[in-house]
N, C-alpha and C positions, 0 to 999 in steps of 0.2 A: 468670795470675790477675792477683796484685795484683805490681808492679814496684819500688816502694817505699815502706816500711812506714816510718812516723811512730812512734817510742815516748818518749813524755814520760817522765820521772824526775825525782824529789824527793826521792831517796835513803832512803825507806821501806822496810820490809821487803815489804809489800805492790805497793810500785811494784818492786820488786827480783823479784818474782815474776812481774810483768807482762812485764818485761823479759827474763825467761829465756822465757816463753813466746813473746813476740813475736820472739826469736832463733832459737826452734824452727821458727815458722812459717817467717819469712823463710828458714831453709836448707832444709827442705820447697818452697818454691815457687821459690828462688833468686832471691831478692827482693835488691834493697840495702835496708840498714837507716840510718834518721836516727834519731840520738836529740836530744831537748831538755829541756834545764832551763829553765823561765822563773821568773824570780822577780822580787818585785815592787822598785820603786827606793827606795831609803831617802828617806824624807820628814821634813825635821824637824820639820814643822808634822803631828803625830800626836794621835790623841787625848790629852788632859793635858798638853800639851805648852802652855807658858807663851812668849805670844811673845817675851819676853826671850832663850829659848834660842836664838832663829833669830841674834840678833844675834851672843851672847855665845859661840855653839856654833864651837869653831876648827877652820879647814878642814881640820886633818891628823886630826880626828875622823871628819869627813865622810869623807873619803878612806880611813879606816883601816876604819870601819863596809863602804863601799862594797867596797872590798879582802875583808874577810872574806866578806862574801854571795857574791862571786865565785869567791874559792876554795873556798867549800861548793859550787857549783854546778860547778862544775869538778871537785871529788872526784867527784860522785854521775856524771859523765859519763864520767869515768875507769871507774869500775868496770863502767856500762852496756857502754862499749869492751870492756874485758877479758872480760866474756859475750861477744860477740861474739865476740873473737877467739879465743876458748876451742874456738868450735865450728868454727874456720876462715872468719870471716867478714869481711869488712872493713867499714867504716861510717865514716859523717860524726857529728859532733859538732855543736849550737850552742849555743850560751848566750845567752839573752834576758831582757833586761830589759823589763818591760809591767809598767801599773797591772793590768791584766787578765790573769790567770795565761789564762785559755781560750784569751783573742784571739791572746794571743803561740802558745798552740799551734797555734792555728787558721791565724794568720800565715807560723809556722814550714811548716805543711804544705803552704797555697798556694806559697810562697816555693820550696820544695826540689820542689815538683812531686809530692808524697806522693799514694798513692793508696790508703790506710788508714792509720788511726791505732789502733794499740794502746794502751789504756792501763786503771790501774789504778781499782776503785773500794771505798770503805771500806763502802759498802751500808747508809749509812744511812737510817733510815727515819723515817718519822712528824715529828715535831716538831723534832726536832734536823737532820733532812735539810731543813726549810726554813729553819729557821734558822742553819745553820752555812752553809747551801747547798752545793754540789757542783762542782767544778769538772767534772769527769764530766759533769753532769748537764748544765752550759754547753754544753760543747763537742759533748754530744749533742743537742742543741738548736739549734745555730748553724751545724755542720756540715752542709756537702754530700756530705763522703765519708763513706765506710763506715767505723766505729767500733766495736772490737771490744772488750769492755768484761771485764777479767779481775777476779774475785772470788773 
C-alpha cells in the first residue's frame, strides 16, 4: 500500500504521538520512514526590528542563532529516529529550512518520493484556527498525497 511515509516533527508532545503512530503504521505496512523537521530561517528584520539592528548585529550572533535552531531540529529528528529504531525500523531524517513550514514538508515529500504524510494536528477550531493558521490545514490544502492527521 504505502511504501515511504513522511512524518514531520516539531518536537511537541502531540507531534511525538504522531511519530509513534506513523512508526506503528510503517511497521505493519513494511514501509520506509522519512522524518522531517522544518524550521523557518532566522531573519534579522522581524516584527519590531529597527533598521540599525541589521547593521549592528554581529555575524557571530546570527551564526549562533542559526546553530541553535539547527541543533533544536536535529534533536527532534534524533528522538523520532530513536522511536523508529526501537521498533526495529530504519529511517531517513531530513532537516529543512524554509520560510513556509507546509511547503518545506511538501517539498520533502516530493524529493523523497513519499506516498503518505502522517502529521499531528492541534485541532484548533473557530477564530483561533483562522487567526493562527495551521500547518496541517495548509498541507491538507496543497498536498496531492494522502495525509493522515493524528489528533
